[in-house]
C-alpha positions in Angstrom: 0.0 0.0 0.0 1.2 3.5 -0.8 2.6 5.0 2.3 1.3 8.4 1.3 -2.2 7.1 1.5 -1.5 5.5 4.9 -0.6 9.0 6.1 -4.0 10.4 5.0 -6.3 8.5 7.4 -6.5 11.5 9.8 -7.4 13.8 6.9 -10.1 11.5 5.6 -11.5 11.1 9.1 -11.6 14.9 9.4 -13.5 15.2 6.1 -16.0 12.6 7.4 -16.7 14.7 10.4 -16.9 17.8 8.3 -19.6 16.1 6.2 -21.6 15.3 9.4 -21.2 18.6 11.2 -20.9 21.1 8.3 -18.8 23.3 10.5 -15.0 23.8 10.8 -15.5 25.1 14.4 -17.5 22.0 15.5 -15.0 19.6 13.9 -12.1 21.4 15.6 -13.9 21.1 19.0 -14.6 17.4 18.4 -11.0 16.7 17.5 -9.4 19.0 20.0 -7.6 20.9 17.2 -7.6 24.5 16.0 -9.7 25.6 13.1 -6.5 26.3 11.2 -5.3 22.7 11.8 -8.6 21.3 10.5 -8.5 23.5 7.4 -4.9 22.4 6.8 -5.9 18.7 6.9 -8.6 19.3 4.3 -6.2 21.2 2.1 -3.7 18.3 2.3 -6.4 15.8 1.4 -7.5 17.9 -1.6 -4.0 18.2 -2.8 -3.5 14.5 -2.5 -6.6 13.6 -4.5 -6.2 16.4 -7.0 -9.6 18.0 -6.8 -11.8 20.1 -4.4 -13.6 18.2 -1.7 -15.2 21.1 0.2 -17.1 24.1 -0.9 -16.5 27.0 1.5 -18.6 30.2 1.6 -19.0 32.9 4.2 -22.2 31.3 5.4 -21.9 27.5 4.8 -19.6 24.5 4.3 -20.6 21.8 1.9 -18.9 18.8 0.4 -18.4 18.6 -3.3 -19.7 15.5 -5.2 -16.2 14.0 -4.9 -16.1 14.8 -1.2 -19.5 13.2 -0.6 -18.5 10.0 -2.4 -15.3 9.8 -0.4 -17.3 10.2 2.9 -19.9 7.7 1.9 -17.3 5.1 1.0 -15.2 5.5 4.2 -17.7 6.5 6.8 -18.7 3.0 7.8 -15.1 2.0 8.1 -14.4 4.7 10.7 -17.6 3.8 12.6 -16.4 0.2 12.7 -13.0 1.3 14.0 -14.6 3.3 16.7 -16.8 0.4 17.8 -13.8 -2.0 17.8 -11.7 0.3 20.0 -14.6 0.7 22.5 -15.1 -3.1 22.6 -11.4 -3.7 23.1 -11.3 -1.1 25.9 -14.4 -2.7 27.5 -12.6 -6.0 28.0 -10.9 -4.3 30.9 -12.2 -5.3 34.3 -13.3 -1.7 35.2 -15.3 0.8 33.1 -13.0 3.5 31.8 -12.9 6.3 29.3 -14.8 9.4 28.4 -18.6 9.7 28.4 -20.0 12.7 26.7 -23.6 13.4 27.8 -26.1 16.1 26.6 -29.2 17.2 28.5 -31.7 20.1 28.4 -30.7 23.1 30.4 -33.3 23.0 33.2 -33.4 19.2 33.6 -29.6 18.9 33.4 -28.9 21.7 35.9 -31.4 20.5 38.4 -31.4 16.7 38.2 -28.4 15.5 36.2 -25.4 17.6 37.2 -26.0 17.2 41.0 -25.5 13.4 40.7 -22.3 13.5 38.7 -20.0 14.3 41.6 -20.8 11.0 43.3 -20.5 9.2 40.0 -17.0 10.4 39.2 -15.8 9.7 42.7 -17.1 6.2 42.5 -15.5 5.7 39.0 -12.1 7.4 38.9 -11.3 5.9 35.5 -14.3 7.5 33.8 -14.4 11.1 32.7 -17.7 12.9 32.0 -18.4 15.8 29.8 -21.9 17.3 30.3 -23.3 19.6 27.6 -26.4 21.5 28.6 -28.4 22.7 25.6 -32.1 22.9 24.7 -31.0 22.3 21.1 -31.9 18.8 19.9 -28.4 17.6 19.1 -27.7 14.7 16.7 -25.8 12.3 19.0 -23.8 10.3 16.6 -22.8 13.2 14.4 -21.8 15.4 17.3 -19.9 12.8 19.3 -22.2 12.3 22.3 -22.4 8.9 24.0 -25.7 9.6 25.8 -28.6 12.0 25.9 -31.0 12.7 28.7 -34.4 13.6 27.2 -37.8 14.5 28.5 -40.1 12.8 26.0 -43.1 10.4 25.6 -41.6 8.5 22.7 -37.9 7.8 22.3 -36.7 7.5 18.7 -37.1 3.9 17.4 -33.5 3.8 16.2 -32.2 4.5 19.7 -31.6 2.4 22.8 -33.5 4.0 25.6 -33.6 3.5 29.4 -36.5 5.0 31.3 -35.1 6.9 34.3 -38.4 8.0 35.8 -41.9 9.2 35.1 -42.7 12.9 34.7 -45.7 15.1 34.3 -46.7 18.6 33.6 -48.1 20.9 36.3 -50.0 24.1 36.5 -48.5 26.2 39.4 -48.9 29.6 41.0 -48.3 31.2 44.4 -51.1 31.4 47.0 -50.8 35.1 46.9 -51.5 35.2 43.2 -54.5 32.9 43.5 -55.9 34.9 46.5 -55.6 38.1 44.4 -56.9 36.8 41.1 -59.0 33.8 42.2 -58.4 30.1 41.8 -59.5 28.5 38.4 -62.1 25.8 38.8 -61.9 24.5 35.2 -59.4 25.0 32.3 -61.8 27.5 30.7 -61.2 29.8 33.7 -57.6 30.2 32.6 -58.7 32.6 29.8 -59.1 35.2 32.5 -55.7 34.7 34.1 -52.1 35.7 33.4 -50.6 32.5 31.9 -46.9 32.0 31.8 -46.2 29.9 28.7 -43.4 28.0 27.0 -42.0 29.7 24.0 -43.0 27.7 20.9 -44.2 28.8 17.4 -47.8 29.9 17.3 -50.3 30.5 20.1 -49.9 28.6 23.3 -52.7 26.0 23.4 -52.9 24.2 26.7 -54.8 20.9 26.6 -56.2 19.0 29.6 -57.8 15.7 30.4 -59.9 14.6 33.3 -61.1 11.1 34.1 -64.8 10.3 34.0 -66.6 11.6 37.1 -70.2 11.5 38.3 -72.7 11.5 35.4 -70.0 11.8 32.8 -69.3 8.3 31.4 -66.3 9.4 29.3 -63.1 11.2 30.1 -63.2 14.9 29.3 -60.7 16.8 27.2 -60.5 20.5 27.0 -58.2 23.1 25.5 -57.6 26.8 26.1 -55.5 29.4 24.4 -53.2 30.6 27.2 -52.1 34.3 27.1 -50.1 36.3 29.6 -47.2 38.7 30.2 -44.3 36.3 29.6 -43.3 33.5 27.3 -39.9 31.8 27.7 -38.1 28.8 26.3 -36.9 27.6 29.7 -39.0 26.1 32.5 -36.8 27.6 35.3 -37.6 31.1 34.0 -41.3 30.3 34.0 -41.1 28.7 37.5 -39.3 31.8 38.8 -41.9 34.1 37.2 -44.7 32.1 38.9 -42.7 32.4 42.2 -42.6 36.2 41.7 -46.4 36.2 41.5 -46.7 37.1 37.8 -49.2 34.4 37.0 -49.9 30.7 36.4 -47.2 28.6 34.8 -47.3 25.3 33.0 -44.0 23.6 33.7 -42.6 20.0 34.0 -42.7 18.6 37.5 -38.9 18.5 37.7 -38.7 22.3 37.7 -41.6 22.8 40.2 -41.1 20.0 42.6 -38.8 21.7 45.1 -41.0 24.9 45.3 -44.1 22.8 45.7 -42.5 20.8 48.6 -41.5 24.0 50.2 -45.0 25.4 49.9 -43.8 28.3 47.8 -46.0 27.2 44.8 -49.4 25.5 44.7 -50.7 23.2 42.1 -53.6 24.6 40.1 -56.4 22.4 38.7 -54.9 19.2 40.1 -57.9 17.2 38.9 -57.1 18.0 35.3 -54.0 16.5 33.6 -52.1 18.8 31.2 -51.3 16.7 28.1 -49.4 16.9 24.9 -47.0 19.7 26.0 -44.1 18.0 27.8 -43.0 14.4 27.8 -44.4 11.9 30.3 -41.0 10.3 31.2 -37.3 11.1 31.4 -35.0 8.8 29.4 -31.4 8.2 28.9 -30.8 7.2 25.2 -28.1 6.6 22.6 -28.2 5.6 19.0 -28.7 1.8 18.6 -25.6 -0.3 18.5 -24.9 -4.0 19.2 -23.3 -3.2 22.5 -23.1 -0.4 25.0 -19.8 0.7 26.5 -19.3 -0.2 30.1 -18.7 3.4 31.1 -22.1 4.4 29.5 -23.8 1.5 31.3 -22.3 2.6 34.6 -23.6 6.2 34.2 -27.0 5.0 33.1 -27.2 2.8 36.2 -26.2 5.6 38.4 -28.8 8.0 37.0 -31.6 5.4 37.1 -30.9 4.8 40.8 -30.6 8.5 41.6 -33.9 9.4 39.8 -35.8 6.2 40.6 -38.2 8.1 43.0 -39.1 10.6 40.3 -39.5 14.3 41.2 -41.6 13.9 44.3 -40.2 12.6 47.6 -36.7 11.2 47.1 -36.5 7.4 47.0 -32.9 6.6 46.5 -31.6 3.2 45.5 -28.1 1.8 45.1 -26.4 3.3 42.1 -24.8 0.0 41.4 -28.0 -1.5 39.8 -27.4 -2.6 36.3 -29.3 -0.9 33.4 -29.2 -4.0 31.3 -32.6 -5.6 30.8 -34.4 -2.3 30.4 -33.2 -1.5 26.9 -35.9 -0.3 24.5 -34.1 -1.5 21.4 -35.6 -0.9 18.0 
C-alpha cells in the first residue's frame, strides 16, 4: 500500500466529520484541534486527491460530489474502527474512558449535574463531559455517547432506558390565587395571566380529566393561554410564577422543590395537562450491538438517583445494572 495514502487517514476522518457537522468550528472542537489545523488537513487531502472536496462560503460549508463520495465510502469503516476500539477497551475489568452526555438546560442543571460528583468519585477511571443545551443535538454526528431527554416516545432507532416518570403541572403562588381567584376549570384560565413556554404559534394548553359523576367518558378541553411572559426555559417560567406574575405550565422536575417548600401551589390538580411535555425522562443513545461499560455505569447511576421521580426522594443503590431495560428498536 502506498505509504502516502496511509498517512492520509486523519485527513479522511476529518473530512468525514466535516460532512456530518458542516462546521469547521465544531470539527475542531470534536477533534481538540484549532480551526487552522482542521483546514490544513482538508487542504492536504484535496492536494493528495487532486480535486476540491469542500465548498466554502462565508455562510456555509458543503462537500463537493467527490467529497460526498469519499465520505460515503469511508464513513462505515471509521464507525467500525470506533466500535472496535470501544469493545477492546471494555474488555478491561473496570469501566473507563470518556462519556459525553447532553441534556436540556433545566433538567440537566437540576437533576443530572447534581448526581455527577458521586459518580466520578465512584468511577475514577471514567471522565464525564456534560453539555447543557435545549437544542436537539444529533448524538452520533456530534460525538455524544448519551442524551437525557424529557419525552413520551424515544426514537425507534435508539436504545433508551427510562429513568423515571414525569408530568406537567400548572402552578402559582397562593398570593396570586388569592388576588386573582383560583381557576375551577381550564376555561377559567382565559381570565388569568398565563406564563407559557416559547413555541411557534399561540400557546394552546390541553387538559384531560377522568370520567366523574354522570360523565361516562373522560373529558378533554383546550384553552389558548395568554399572559405577560413567554420563555423557552422552565426555570424562567417557574421563577416568574414564584414572583407572582401568573400561572405557569412547567414540568414537575422544575416545580417539585418549590411545591414541597410550599412556595407554589398546584392549580387544577384534577385536570392533567397533556401533549406539551414528555411523560418520562429517558437516557438514550443511537442503537448499536453493544453499550460501552462506562455508559452502562452512568445510566445505572442516573436510574438509581432518579428512581423516585421528582416527588419525595426514594434513592436506591447506584450499582444497579441498566441491562434488561433497553428499549431496542
